[in-house]
N, C-alpha and C positions, 0 to 999 in steps of 0.2 A: 596511722599510728602514732609519727612526727610532733601534728597535729593537734592529735588530741590533749599527749603530758605537753607540751607547749600551755593547753586550757588550764591543764591540771595544776602546773605551777602557773602561771595565774591564779590563779581561787588559793592557793596556798599566798601569799603574798598578795596581793585581797587581803582574804585577809588576818596574815597578822599586821595590815599599817588599818585596817577599820580596827580593824583587834584596843591595836595602842593609841586607837584617836589622832592619828594623823591624820596633814591630807595625801597629798598623791607629789604637792607642789615641793611640801616639807620633807617625807622620802629621799624623794627624786635632789634635790635639793644634797642630802644627806650622804649621799650613793653617789654623787657626783653626774647625776645622766641629766637628761631635760627629760620634763615633765609628759611633756609624750613620747618616748622611750618605755614612760614607765605606764604610761597607759596602752601604746601594740602590750609591752608583757601580762599585761595585768588583765587584760581581752586575749587572751592565748594568740597572737596574730605573729608578734616576734619571741623566737625565745633566746632566753635572755646568754650570752654569749659565760662562760663561767668566773670571770672576773667582775664584770652586773650579779654576777646572781650572788658573789663572797662576801660584795661593795650592798648592796644592798641587806645583804644580810646581818651585816653586818648595822648598819640604821636600825633595821625593827627587831637590833637585838635577839639576836637566833642565829643557830646553827645553819651554817647553809643545807643543812641533812630536813631540815625542816618543812626547805621548800622543796625542795626532791617530791614529789606520788614516794605512796609503796607500789613493788612489786604485786603485794595484789590490788592496790589500786589502779592499776598497769591492764592486769591482765583481763583486771569490770570491765574492758572495754568492747 
């Protein structure tokens, strides 16, 4: 289940990024992480730490909870 939650977080991050028409490089720089780390988060192969999640939310101009899957999404796994 942990891997599935990581994939959902990645999907949310990628969707916000593409909605804002930003590249991985731009978001990574704004969040203070590497492009490779952002790529791994978006693919769901790496779960972001809380401070990284908040940095990504700030870079994407959203609330950190917008990047976390809802209970209903998780229950549907």
